[in-house]
N, C-alpha and C positions, 0 to 999 in steps of 0.2 A: 558635476561632482564636487566643483569647488566651493559651491555655495554654504557660508556659514548659517547655521540654523539659528532662528530667531527665538531662542527657548531659554531667556534670559530672566532672572528673578525680577518682578515689577515691585515698585514701592507703590502701595496703596493705603487706604484708610486703615485697614488691618494690620498693618506692619508700620507700628510708630517707631520714631528713635526719641529714646528717653534720654538719659544723662551719659554721654560717652564716658565720662570719668568715672560714674558707677559701674560699669561693666569691666573694663580694663584697668583702671587704675589700682593699684595694690594688689595684683593678681602675680605675685612673685612666687606663688607657689605652684608652679606650672607641673607638667608630668614629672619630670626630672629635673630640668634647668630652670632656673629664674628667668622670668620674662619670656616664656614661651607660650604660644597659644595652642601649639601642636608640635608634635616631632616625628617626622617619618624617617626611620631608620637613623641615620646620624645628622639628618639634616632639621634643622630647627625653623620653625614659623614665628618669627618673632610677634610679641604683643603689640610692639610699634607699629608693626605692618599693618594689623588689623585696625589699630587706633586711626593710623593715616586715612585708611580706605573708609572707615567711617566716616570720618571728617569731610571727605570729599564728598560722600553722599549727601550729608548735611548742607555743604556749600552749594551743590549744583541743584539740589531738587527743594525748590523753596516749599512746596505742599509738606515735605517730610520735615520741615523744620516747625510747622504748625501742629505737629502731632507728638511733640515731646511728652505732652502730659498722660500717653497711654501707656507709656512703659512697655514697650514691646521692642526694645532696642534687640534683644538677645535673638530674636529671631533673624534679623538682618544680619547680626555678629556671628550667628552659627552659620548662616549660608557663605558668608566671606570665608570662614575657616574651613567649611567644606570645600570650596572652590579652591584655597591654598593647599589642601592635602590633596586633592585631585591632580593641580598643576604638577607638584612634586612628583607624584607617582608617574604621571606622563613623562615626566623629564626624564626620570630614572629608567623607565621603560624603554623610551626613545633611545637613551644612549645605549642600554643594554643590547637592543635589536638593531642597532645602526640605523634607525628610521629618522629620516627628516623631511620636512617642508620646506620648499624655497620661500623668500621673503615675498618674491613677486604673486605665489600663491596665495600668501595671507593677505596681500593687499587685494587681489582680486576678490578673495571671500568677503573681506570688509566692505569693499565698495559695491558687492551685488547685497550687501545689507543694508545699504543706504549711507554708507560713511561712517567712520567710528563715532564722530561727534552726535550725528543725528540718531545712530541704532543705538547710543548708549544713555540717551533721554529715558526717564523714567526706571531707570535699571541700578544695580549696584555697581554698574562699571562706570568708567570715564574712557577717553578715547585710548589711552595707554593699555588699560587692563582690558578693554573690549577686544583690542588686536591681539593682546595675549591669549585671551581664550579662544578667540578665532584659529590661532594657532593650534592651540590644545586641540580643539575640536578636529582639525585637520591631521594631527599626528594620530588622533584615536583612530580615525578612518583608515590611516595607512597601516598602522598595527594590525587592525581586523583584516584588511587585505592580505596581510600575510599568513595569516593563520585560518581564515575562515572556512576555506575547502580541505582542511588538513587535521581537523581535531576529531576525536573519538573518544567519548567517556562511556564506561560500563559501570552499571550500579545497582543495587538493590533497593526497592522502594515499596512504600504502602502509604495508602492515604488514611487521614483521620479526619475526625469532624470538626477540630478547632484547633487554634493556636497553642492553647494551654496543655493539650494532651499532646501535640506535636512536640513541643519542647520538652517536655518530662520524658517522652519515649526515646527523642534524639539523645537526651543526656545519658539515658540507660544504655544505649548502643555505643556511644562515645565512651563510655566507662566499660562496657563487654561487648565487643562485636558480635559475640556468639548470640547473643540476644534476637540480632536482627532477622534471622531465620525464623523464629518463633512468631515475631510480629508480622512478618509478611504472610505467613500460614494462617494466622488468624484473622487478618484484614478482612473487613467485609466487604460485601458486594454492592455493585450499585443497584437502584432499583431495576434497572434494565436487566440485571445479572451479571453485569461486565466485572470482569475481575480488577480489583484495586491495588494490586500488589503484584511484583515480580522480582525475582531473582535474576541476576545477571542481563539485564537490560542494557543494550547497546545502542547508542545515538550516535550518528556522524553529522557533522556540522555542514557538510556538503549536502546531505539528503534533507537536513531540517534547520537552515540557517538561523530562523526563528527562535529556536532552541537554545542557540549559542548564547542569547542574551542571559539566560539563565544563570542563577549560582552554581547549578551543577557543572558548567565549563569553567568556572572561576575557580575553582579549588583544586589543589592537588589529590592524587590518591591517597585514600586513607582518611579523608574528612566525611565526615557526617554534617548533613545540612538538613535544616527544616524550613520551608516557607510557604506562602501561598501562591500557586501557578496563576490562579485568576483572583484578582484583587475583589472582584465582585462577588466571590463565592467565598463561604466560611470554611471550605475545606483546604486543609494543609496537607504536603506531602513530606515525609521523611525519607530521606535518602543516603545511602553509604557508598560514596563513591569508591569503587575498588581498583579502577584502572583510568587512567588518562593519557591519551597520545596526542602529539601535534605533528606526526610525520606520517600521517596516514595518505596514500595517494588516492585522488578524487577518481571514482570510477567512469567518469564522464567528462564533459566540458566543464571548465571552472565556471563556477555559479557567481563570482566576484561581481562581474560586470552587470548582473541581474538586480544587484542588492542596490538599495538606496543609501544615499549618505547617511541619512538618519538611522537606520539600521546598522550600518558598519559602525557608526559612531557609538551607538549602545553596546554591541559587541566589544569594541575595544575598550569601552569602559569597564565592562565585565572582566576583561582579561588582563587590565592593567597592573592590578595587584601581583598576581603571578609573574607576569613579564618583567616586572621591576625587581624581581629577587623576593618577594614576599617580605619587605621591611616591616618591623614592628612599627604601629601606628598608636601614638599616645597623645590623648587629648587633654588639655586643661578642663577639669571638671566644670568650671564654670561656664563652658560652652556646650557639654553635654559628653555623649560619648560615641565612639566610632561604631557604625552600622556596617559589617561587611557585606551585609546582604544588598542594601540599599546603595552602598559605597557612598555615603555620607555621615553627615554627624545626625544623631538623634537626641532629643531633650534629656533622656534618661533610659536607664535600662528597660523601663516599662513601655518604651516607645519603639523599642527595635521591631524592624520589620522581619526579622528571621533569627535563626540559629545557626552559629558554624563551630565545629570544634574537631580537632584532630582526635582519631580514635585511638583508644590504648591498642598497643600490639598484641594480638592474639598469642596466648600461651601455647607453647609446642608441648605435644604429648609425650 
């Protein structure tokens, strides 16, 4: 369970390094503080740090230096800012939850990956940042262990044919939650006659650990979400989370030990923003926008992988 996963960003021909100065110099108009690449709550991710990490990639990857004319440095920089935001969320969540991992465990994970120097080749990491990422992954696993068999979400939902319809209807529900009932009632059935909508659907993470990776488990009650449950399908789901619990007793034996580190890491990443106290995430527009569904940066609003919004409170009659 200690092995750090080798799912790090590769530097290939499609990801060129243009001019570092063009991307980060003169970016003083950050989200709200001069010199910031992103802000997580009260913590600033400095532009200088992104610059330094880009310099490291240029220095250690000879092939990357040959690709400067392709002007795709923004892809690398966006990944670095994503990792910086994720790191801060993980740090904040771990502090709030009292979760930690030993340096011995981190060392073991790095060694199982082949050692920091070797494993960081052809990636955006160097030996130091590879170790930092390994620690982050282990913390995500431990955060997931704490909650994976204790969560329950209740939600109303319906499926639609594509993302445009999903986002439009999700916005309507966020503005007026009373509209959800009508959308649920009017939702079409599948070709096999299966109902594609329901009110009061309840899912426990102990019964469906795979489902705990979904946006439904990563948002507080009162949130409307829209996303594609299956990326290979055009269908999207619109859901209104009406209740979320993190203290449900599992009905049987704990499922934690049966889950892979990879799955636990993904569950931990899904929970990390909520466990961090839901800090506001601001991103320098030069790098893109924060995508709460993907838990990463997107190039722009048109590239977002989903929709999330707090629903307006229902009016009392």
